[in-house]
N, C-alpha and C positions, 0 to 999 in steps of 0.2 A: 350345141356340138363342138364349138369349138372352145367353150369353155373346158370342157370333158379334154381336147387333145392339149390346149395350154397349161393343164394341171400333169397330163401324162409329160408334159415335155421339159417341167420343171422337175417332177421327180427323176427322170432318165439321169437331167444335166448334172442333178448333184444330190444324190443321196443321203435319206436322212442319218443321226448318229448309228453309227453301227450298224449300219443299213449293209447286208451281203449283197454280192453282185448277184444279179439275175441268171447269169449264164454259168448257171451250177452243173450241169451236164459235162462241163469237162473240167477235168482233171486239175488242182493248183497244188505245183509244186512246191517242198517246202524243204529249206534246205538251211543251215546254218554256217556261216563265217567260217568256224574250225572245222570244218570237213571242206569245206574249200582251200583256208592254205595247208592243212595237212598234204595235200595233193600238189601243192605247187615245187619247184625243186628248190634247194636251200637256199642256191643263189639269191633265190628270191627275197627270202626271206632275212631282208636286212632292217639293219637298226635307223634311228632317228637321224642319226649324223649324216649318212651316206645314202638314206632312201630317196630317190625321185617319187613324185606325185602319183605311184603307180595306180590305175582305177583297176576296180575290182572286175571278176567277171559274174555277170549276174544275167538269169535267164528272164526270160519276159514271164508276164504276167497277164492273168485276162482282163480286158476292159470290164468295167462298172455299166457298161452303158454303150448303146449304142454309137449315142451323139458323141462320148468323149473317144469309142473308136475312132470312127469317123474324121473326127478331130486330128489326133493322133497320125493316123497314116496320109493326111494329107501334106501336115508336116514333115514326115520320114522320108517324102517325095524332095523334101529341099535338105536334109542332113545327112552329114558323112559319119553314120553312127558305126562307131570303131566294135572291131568284134568282144573286145574288153570288157563292155558295157558302158560307154560314155560317146556321146558327141566328139569327136574331134575338129572337127570344120569350128565348131562353137569355142572349144577350148582354145584352139590357135588363132579367132579372131575372124574367122572368115568364113561364116554360116550364111549359107545363101538366102535362109530366111530372114536373116538381119540385113539386108543390102540396104544401099540409101534409096526412102525415097522420094518421088519428086514431089511435094505435096503443094495443092494449088490454092491459090489468093483466094478467098471468097468472095463472090461477087452478086452481093442480092440486089432486086430490084426494090427501089427507095418508095415509101410509100408517103408523100406528102401531107396528106390528110391522116393523121396516126388519130389514132380513137382510142390509142393509150400511151402514155409513156408517163414514167415516174424515177426519180432516183430511191435507190432503197440502200441501207448499212449490210454491209456484209461482214461478221464477225469482228467484234469490236475489241475482243483480247478482254473482254470482263474477267475472267477468271484468271488467265495467266498473262495479261500486259506484255506479253512478249514481240507481237508484231503489228505492222500499222494495219488499222481495217482498209477492204474495199470496200467501193462505194463502184452499187451495179448503174446504170444509164440504160433504161429499157426503151424500148422503141417496139413500135410492131414488127419493124422488116430487120430493125438493126440491134446491136448489144455494144454496148462501151463498158469497160471497166477499168478501175483507176484505181492501182497499187495492187501486186498479188503476193502478198506476203505467205510465211509459210503457214500452212492449215489451211487454205483457201480452198484445196482442191478434198479437202476431208470434209470441211463445214459445207461448201455446195452438194455433196454426194448424200449427206444425212438430210437436207433441207431439199431436195430432190433440182436443183438449180441448175441446167444445162449449161457447163462452161462452152461445149461444142458449138453452142450459136456465137459464142463473142467473134466480135467483128473487129475492133480496137484495143489494143491495153497501152494505158497512158500512166505515167510512172511519175509521181512527184519530187521523187529523190532517188535516185541509183545506189541502193544501198543494201544489205543485208536484210533490213528492217522490211522494206516495200517491196524487195523483188525476190525474195527468198522463195517463195512458189513457185518461180517463175520455170525452173528446171521439171520440175514434176508435170505444170500445165501443157508445155509446150511438148512433152513426151505422150501426154496422154492423146492430145490434136495431131500429134504425128503418126499415132496409131489406129486413128478413126477411115475407117473406110480400106479402100485399097492402098490408096497414096495418101493419106493423110490430109490435114488442113492446116493452111496457112496464115498467118494472122498480123496483122499491123502490130508492132509496136512504137509507144513512141515516148522520146525521152530526152533530155537535155544531153550535152555533144557528148558526154561518158559515157554514154550507152554503149560506146564502142567497146568499152572493156567490158560490160556485161556480158555482151555476146561471144567476147574471145574466151571469158572464162568459161561460157556453155557450153562453146565449143569442141573444151577437153573431154566431156563425155557425152557430148550430142552431136554423132557424127554429120549429120541431115541438118545443121543449126541453120541451115540456108531457110529452114520452114519458118523461120523470123525474118517478117518482111521490117526491118527497122527503119524510124524514120527520125534521126537526131535534128534538134534544132538548136538556135542558140551559135556560141562559137565554135570555132575550127576546131577540129577534131586532131591536128598534125601532133598535138603536144599534149604532155599527161599534165600542163599546169598552163596557167592561165593567166594576163594581166588584167588589172581592174578596166583598163582602158577599153581592151576590148571588148567586154564585157558591156560598157557603157554604151554600146552600139544598140544594146538588145533593151533598151527601158520601155519600149513602145511595146504591145501586144505582138505576138508573134502567130498569126492566121494561120491555123492548122487544116481544118477540113472548113468550108462553106458550099453548103448544097443548100438544097431545098427542105431538108428534114433540120439542120440543125448547122449553126455557125461556131467553133470551137477555136478559141483562143489561149495563149499560154504567155505567160510573166515569169522572166527569170529572176531569184532573190537571189542575193549572195550576202553574205555575213558583211557589216562594217568594223571598218578600225578602225581602232583610236587615235593611229595616225594617218587617216587618209587626207587629212583635212591639210597637214604641214609635208605632208611626200607626195614627189610624181605618183598620179595614177597607175603609168607605166613598170613602176618597181615595186606595185603592191600585186605578190602573186595570190593567187586563189587554186587551192587543188580542186578535180571536177567532184569528187564526192560533195564540196561542200554546196554547191548549188540548189535551190529549190524551185518549186514550181508551182504558181497559183493558174488553174486551169478556170475559163470563163464560159460556161455554154448557155449559147444563147436560142433560142426557140424562134422560128420566126412567127411573125405577127398573125393574131386570129384575124381573119376578113370578120366584116361587119354583115348582119345579116340581110339578103335583099328582100327588096320588098315589093312587090308584086303589084301593089295597088298605085305605088309613087308611078310605077313605070307604065302602069295602063293610062294613068292623069295624063302624062306626059307624051300620048301617041304610040306607044310603043305596042305591037301584036307580041303576043306568045311564041316563042321561038328562040331559033339561035342566035337572037341579038342579047336575050337574055344572059345566055350563055359567055357573051363577049363582055359585056358589061363585070360578072362576075369575076373574070379573069382579067379586070382591070382597064379596058380598052373600052372607048368613048363609040356611040354610035349614032347614025340620023335616025330622028323620028319617023314613023310610016304614016304619024297622020298630021304633024306639025312639020312645019319648017325650022326647026331647032335640032341641034346636038344632043344626046343626052350622054350627060358624064357617069362613070360610075359612083361618084358620090352625091348625084341627083338619085340615086334611088337604092342605095347600099347604107347603113348604117355603119357609124366610125369603128375604124378597125382598133381590135384589143392588141396593146405590145405582149409580144410572146413572153412568156415566163422565160428568168434566167436562174442559174444556177452558179453560185461560186463555191469552188473547191480551194480552202486556203492550209500548206502546208508550210508552218513557220518553225524549223525546229529548234533555234535559238533566239535568246533576247537580241543578239547581234544581228539575225536576221530581221529581225522587228525592226530595227532602227532604218534598215533600206527599206522595210514595205510601208513606212509611214511616208516614205520621199515618193513613191510609185503614183507619178502625175495621172496615168492613163486609167486610175479608180477611180479621179475624181466624178464621170458623168455618172457613175454607179453610189456616190453617195448621196442621201437626204439633202445635206445641208446645201452641197453644190447645185444640184437639179434645182433648187426652189430658186435659184438665180440665174440659173439657165434652160428652162425649162423645155426649151425645144432640143437640147441635146440629151437630155434626163435618158438614164434608163434605169428606171429602179430594178433592184436584187429582189427575186421571193424568197432565195433561200441561202445561205452561207454554211458551208459543211466544214467545219473546223476540225483538220486532222494533227493541227499542231500540240504538242503536250500540255498538259496542265499548267508544267512548269512557266510555260510561257502564257498560255491562254488564261491563266487566274491571276496575272499581273493587273494593276489599278490601269495601266497605258494600255494593254489590249482590252480590256473592258469597256474604255474610253472609244478605241477605235472603232469597235465592233459595232456602238450605237450610231456610228455615223452611216450606216445602212438603213437609219428610219426603222420600217414597219419589218422588213424581211425577218422570215424565221430562221435562228441559230439553233445549229445542232455540233452539239460539244460532240468530236468521235476519237479526238486524242485518249493517249494512256493516261488511266483515273484510278483512284482508289476505290471506288465504289461501288458497289455489287459485284465485289472479287466474289463471295458466295456462288454465284447465279454461272451453271457450267455453261461452257459455249456447247459443248460437242454432248448434247444430253444420253444421247444411244450408250456412248462409250461410259459417260459419268453413271446411268442404269446400271448398266454391269459392274462398276467398280463399286456401287455400293452394296448389290446383292454380296459380292465376293467378300468385303468386307464383313457382311453379317454373318458369313458362314465360318471364314476363319482368319479374324481380324491379325495373325500372326502374319500368315504368308501376303495378306492384303490389306496392309493399312488403309483407314481413313485418307481418302484424296485432301490432298491440302486446303483446296477452294471451300471444303466443306468442315476442314477442322481450325475456320480462321474464328475470332473471338466476335461476337456480335459490334461490340465496339471500334473495331476496325473498319467497319464499313460505313457508309454514308447512304443517304435519302437520294432517290434517284434524280431528284431536282435541285441538288445541293448547290448547282451554280445558281441556282434562282436567288439564292442570298448575297448575291456578289453585287457591284456595281455596273453587270453588264444588263443588256434589254431586257426587259421582261419577257420578251419572247425566247427565250433562251432553253433550250432542254437537251439532256444527254441523252447520246443515242443509245440505242437498241438495236438488239439484231432483229433484222428483218424491218426496222422501221421504213416507211417510204414516206415519200414526200410526193405526190400527186399535181403533174403540169399538166395533163390531158386526159379525159374532158376538163375543159377550163372551169367547169360547172365544178367539179371537185377537185380542184386545186387546194393543197394545203396538206395538214399530216395525216397520215394513213396508219394505224395502230393493229388495222385486225391482221397483220401476218404475223406478230410479235408472240412467238412461242407460248404457250403458260412455263409458267415456273413453278417446277417440280423441285422436293426437296427430298432429302430421305427418308423421311418419315412415311411420306405417300408412298414412294417406292418400295418399301420394307413390309408394309401393309397390303402392298400386292404380291408380294412374293409370299408371305404367308397366307394368303388367301388361293394363290395360285397351286402352292406347294405345302399344304398342311404340316408335312410330314417332315419340312426343312427345319422345325425345331428340336425334333429328336436328332438329328443331324446336326446342329449346333452344340447339342451336349454333347456327342459322341465326339467330334472333333477336337473339343475344351477337353477330354478324357485323353488325347493324344500326347497332351503335355501334362496334365493332372495325376499319369501314369508313367513316369519315368522308367527308361528301359535298364533293363540288366543283363549283362552278360554272364552267365551260369555253363560253365563247361562249353565253352566255344559257342554257346546258342544263347539266341535274344529271348528274353522274357519280357512281357508285360504286366505288370502288376496292376490289379483289381480293372481288369478288362478281359473278360471274358469271351468274348466277342472277336478278339484277334483270333485265336486260334482258327476259326472260320476262312479265316483270307489269308494267303501267301504274302500280304505285305511287308516281310521282316529277310533278312540275310542271314544268312547262313551262318557266316563267321564273324558278325558283328562290325562295329563300326571302323572303320582305320583307326589306325593309332594317332595319326595326324590330326584325329577329332580331338584325344585323351584334353580332358580338362579347356577344351575349348571355350573361348568367352564371347559376348555376344557384340562386344568390340573389335572383336579383329577381322571378319571381313562378311560384306551382304552383296548379295546380287543383286541388282534392282532391274529388271526388265523392262524397258521405256517403250519397245516397239517390237512385235513380234509377228508383223504380217509380213509378206514380199510384196513386190513392184509396186504397190502405190498405198497409199494410206486410204484406209476405208474406215466406216462410222466405228467399228469397234476396236481396229487393230492399227498403229498404225506401223511405220515402217521401221527397218534394223537399227536398233541402239540398245547397250545392255551399260547399266553404270557399275561399276566395281566401287562401292563405299569400303573406305577401309578406315572408316570414322577418323582418331585424330590424326592419323598417320597420311592423309590425303585422298585422293580418288584418281580413277579411270575411266577412260569411257573405249570400250569396244564399239564400233561403225558409232555412225552420228547420220539418220537417216532426215530427211526433212520431219519437223516439228519436234526433234528432240529436247529443244528449249522448253517449248511449250509442256511436254511430257514432264519434264525436271516439274517443272509448275507446277501443275496436275498432283505430282506424287509429293514433294516437300512444300510447298504453298511457294508463295513469291518471294519471300524472303530467303525463306529456306533454301531455296533452286539459286538467288545468289550465292549464298555461301558456298553450295555446291561445285560452282561455278569457279570461284575463287580457290578453292582449293585441289582444283584438276591437275596432275601432275603428268599427265599424256593421254593423248587421244590415239588411237591404234585404228586404222581403216583396213578391211579387209581386200577390197576392192573396187575397183574404179564405178562401178552399177550407181546408178543414181537415187536409187534406195537404201544406200547404201552410208552417203557422204556430204549429200548435200544440204545437209542441218550444218556442217562444220561451218562456215562464214558467220553465222550467228551467233553460235556458242562463242567463238574466237572473238568477235564484235565485241559481246556482253563481257569477257573476261576482260579485257582491253579497257573499256570503262570503268567496269568496279574497283582495278586496282591501277587507277590513274593516280599520277602522284605519289604511289606507294612500292618502295622499293619492289623489285620482283626479278623473277628471270622470265625470258618468253617461253611460252606451252611448247613442248615439244609434240607435235606430230607425226607418228610413223605409218607409212601406208605404202601403194605400191608407185612408181615413178612417175607414172602416166598424172598421180593426181597434182604434181608438183608445177604442172602448167593451169590447172586450176587455181590452184592458191596463189602462184605468179601474177595471172590475169587479175583475179580477185584485189589484189594488194593496191593495185594500181586507185583502184577506186576509195578504200579503206586499209589504214595501219590493221594487220592483224596480230602482229605482238606473238607469233610463233617462230618456229624451228623446224624443219622439214629433214627425216629422216627416211631413209629407203626403206621397206622389210626386207628386201636382201640382205642388207647391211644387220640385219637383226638374226639370221639365222643363226643355227647354231655351231656349222662352219666358219662364218663369218666372226663368233662371240670366240671359237676356240684361237683363231686366227689375230683376234683383237688379244685377247690375252697373251698369245704367244707373244707379240709385239711387245706388249708392257713389259715378260720378264727376260726380254732378249737383250746383249751387252751389245748389239749392231747398231752404229747409229740410224736416227728415229729416219732422216730423210732416205738413207738406203733402204731402210726399211719398207718404207710406205710403198716406193718404186717396185719393190722388187713385187713378185708372184708371191703371195701369202702362201701358206700351207697351215693346214691343222695341229694339234698337237701330236697326232698320229701319223705323221708326215704326209698325211692326204691332199692334195689339191683343191684347195676350195671352189674354182671354178669348176674341176669336174666332177666332185662330190654335187652339185648342185644340177648340172648339166650334162648328163652320161650322156655319152652318143649313142642316138638308137632309142634311147626315152621317150614316152611320150612329150616330157616337160622341155626337151633340148628347142623345140620350135616352138615353143608360148612366147617365148619372147628373145630380143638379142643378146647374146653371150656377154656379160661384163668381162671386162679386163680382167676384173676383182669384186669382190662382192663387197671388200674394205679398200675402196683402190686411192684414197686421199687424205689430205689433211684433215680437211672439213667435216667427212664423216667420220674418222677417227675422234674429233673434236666433238662431235655430237652423241658419238657413242657414251664417251666418257660423262658427259650428259647426263643421258640414261642409265648409265651406271650409276650415279648418284642418284638419279631420281628415286631408281629401284632401292637403294638400299636406305634411304631417307624413307621409305613408305613399309618397311620390313619385308623386303621380299629381295628372292635370290636372282630370279631370272626373267626376263620374258624374250621368247624365243616365236620368231615366226617359221612357218615351212610353208610351202607351193603346196599346195590342193589341185582338183579336177573343176574347174569350171570356165574358166574364160582367162585370156591373157594376166598375167601376174595377180592372181587368185592367190591367198593367202588364210590358214589359219594362225592359233598364236597359242602357246601355252605358258602360263602365268605360274612362277612357282614361289610360296612363300618361303621366307627362310625358317632353319630349326629355332625350337623353343626350348625353354628349361623348366621343368616344371619342379615343383617343391621338395623336391627330393633328389636334385642335380640330375635327374635322367634328363637323356636328349630327345626331343618329341621331334618329328620329321615336321616340314612345314607341309600345308596342304598344296592340292595341283589340280590347277582349274585349267583346262583346255576349252579353246572355242573355233569351230569348223569352218566358221565363215560361212559361204555356199559353196558347195561340192557334190561331187557322185563321192559312195564309198571309197576308200583309196589306201593304199598299204602306209602312205606316210603319216596320215589321219590316224591309225590304227596305230604306228609306231608313239607318234608323239601323245599319244590317248594311255599308254601302257601304263595302270598304276594311278590314273588321274581318280582325285575326290571328286572332280565331277567334272562332263562334259556335255558343253551347249550344245549340242546338233541340231541344224538344220533338216527341216521335214516336211518339206514342201508339200508331198504329195501325200495320199491316201496309198495303201499297198495295191491296190486295183490299176493304179496308173502308172506302172511301173517304168512303160513306154513314154509316156509324156515326161517322165522326170531323167532319163536317157536322152532325149530328144536335148533338154533344156538343161543337162549338167547340173540336175537337185538329185535330191534324194528323198527316198518314200521313209514313211514313219516306220517301218519294220527293218529297213534296210541301215537307219540312223541307230536304232537299238540295239541290230546285230553289230555293230560299228564297235557301241559301248560295252558289250557284252563280250565279245573278242580280245579287246582290250584291256577286260577288270576293270573296268570302272566303277567305282562304288556308287553313284548316282548321275541319270541321264536327262537332260533338262531340254523337250523339245521344242523348237523356235521354229521361225520365218514359214509361217503356213500360209498354202494359197490363201486368197484374198474368198475363193470361191467356199470357203469354209470362212465366215462371217463371225462365228463366236465360237465353237470349237470343232477343233478335227475330227475326223473319222479313224479310228483306231481299235484295236483289239485286246482285250481283256487280256489274254495269255502273255501278252510280250512285255507287262506294265508291272513288272514285279520292282525293278528299280530305275522305275522311268518317272516321270512327270511331265503333265503338258503345261508349257506358257500361256500366260495370260499379262497382259499389257498391265503396268504398274505393280506384278506380283513382285515381293521381296522377299529373297532367301537367303536367309542369315546361316553363316557355317553350322552354329550350334543347332540348328533345326533340321537341317540336313535327315539324321533317322526317320524324319515323321513325313519327309515330304512325299514319299510316293503313295503313303497309306489314307492322304489326304483326296487321291485323284477320284474313288469309288465314288465321296461326297459331292465333288465337282458335275461328275455324271449326273447325279440327283438334281443341282441344280439346271442342268440343261437338258433335262429327259424332256422337254416338252419343243425342242427346238429342231427343228429343219435342219440339213445342210447347206440351204441357203437361204438367207431371209426375204429378201424382195430381189427379181431379175434385174429389175431397173439401175441397181444400186451394184450390180457387177462392174468392175474396174477391169479393162484390157490386160492381160496376163502378160502380154511381149514387150510391151512398151519400154521396159524399163530395160532391156537387152540390148539396147538403143546405143 
């Protein structure tokens, strides 16, 4: 009976693809945006230059299930839903459902007699090499995790590793590489239960800068119980003399379960021997940590025969002896000591985690005297002090760990097992996220034009190395390369050593495609039909499109009445390509990463719209390791829509990589355009590591601000008085009033600035942006306010005009990205005549109430916005993670629309084919339910914090 109930709940919670609402007796009212706007007063039908983001009026629809209905009704009690169809409280940043929580610190009852204990490798970065791997230290009653790079949460979701059980997080360095996944992880923990969960976070003294950066978008960052160690946190720099006080291990935890200590490493300077240590300054981000994990010794076995021979009766005295206490014999006049009846104790296992990021740090590592008790050569001289190490996990990069000196140092640990978990080239063809890679391979097989082969499967075999490539070096024989989910067992003692039983089996594209053909035999015909979409080019005859050699096309309404727009005339494949790096909302899932769109202008550079966690990893999966480096090098601008974590927490990792790639090469700082709140995050993070960027507020890139900027360039007035005066548009309209008209919803979304372009610094950055756009063949980048949260924006990207072979002017294409929003007039005005509209479609049509409560759009609402604006092609993205593989939609709305998938690459030259592929994608997912596994569901609301 319970199985039947569970199945019913699963179906009710998320219907399968194209599942119709069960509540059919209630009528579903359907209407178009054209009808709505025809009834509006003319004064409300304004243009983009003067239109605030006025939400449209939508009527509620039926719920698809009782579970969803109850969920929305509960949320409705806590939100201030505006009559115009959006949650005003949420848009203004005062939604009661997002009130700060007071997460409690978890206190677990320890179990000193642990039956199971092991260390395990999580996410080694084999296919992407973009982040530091994490290491899980598992006990029966406690969990410790070392480093939380980007993608950790997504990886653990796939492999069903419950991060909610983590008690302590330790960072070996405080930087984007080791801590990029922390914001998403903490938001997840904050959303668990009524009040959330608080964890201990440990790291060197610069930990304060990381927490300060996270507070920019996590209001309840108090959920992080930070425990910094090392030098004082009062300054952003520290002298070498301050660090010399911390040459000894710093004891962090010492209880009946584990003793955990930290040793600080800092880079050695070449001039240390000649200069005063107090004059040598170390930046906070330069510190690295070695962690030493010591388990208690294993008590020897009690021998009852020996106790009986010494005159003891079975009873409480046996227990006293096992607890280490001496007792008096019952039959003999002697004292019985534990050593008389107990076998010798076995030293507790010891694991050492080493993160030595540079050769300069390695010089300091060699001088750490506190490690001597763990070296085999020193232990033989002083056996009473010896603490032999069982396992050493090396997080050091291969550029350091493969050096002869490092290999010699490794040998000093004697018979310890060495696991090399740093970035290495080997096994680059083995994907970390197997579920996502499986979907990517199937999509590539069906339509390679829109879904190119993943970068890790397009590598040549000569580029990879064997699993045991390190064994040929001069290091210890007991050295292996880390593999995902590889374990080293510590308890029970009988199982001490490596455990490969959890390592997932390797799956290649051949096996995946064989399974696909067996599962869907008709896929072969679909592949040929998709291929014919390009083999049979479109022709425009008398204003209508015909498809040569494709009789089946007349049966499907997948073509436009007026043909492609003039901007696509003679378009080449080297003009522009849209790469959807992340198409999910809230948090990463098995199949969809969070928001990010890569705009590839090929030889003219590239742009990035939004940059959620894991964006760099997605770039590497799409283009390969080296191809992604090239993509990051040629980035000209990154534009961020709003401050929610699923749209910007991958930013620091991208900026840090670009900084490293261009080190020593003349270049300009990367321009980051985003909401003003983002500066707090970037400024705090730059105290950790230099990000090599310039920030420009989105409000300075609105149409009125651009008009003001252009007007100032043409003005003969002195520049100083021009900048200090209240700027006006070319039409004589005050810029401030156009953005924040009194009485409009946008007025109270954020404080009114004195002027969108109010200082010389902003003018200088606008000059920079204008030059970037011109060099990239673009005419404008215009931000416009939308209805989601305070300071939420959409963006218009307009290409410059072209000249064809006969001298005719071809207008440039126009692309619009909505960001997160409810349907609103500003978005429709911005999208008028657009070639492509990329619109969020978080919820299915039946969940319009939830869309209103969270200020998101449904699938139909997104399409109606595009249709009202006369958009040529609509691409839907930002789907709720309740639809893990493909969202719910109705065919009748999709005549010029396509569903987005991670890694989907849409070339401007292929736009005419885009909607025609959708029916074949339905075939690919015909057996998929709306929900994959209920245990994989991610908490939908946490990103709104």
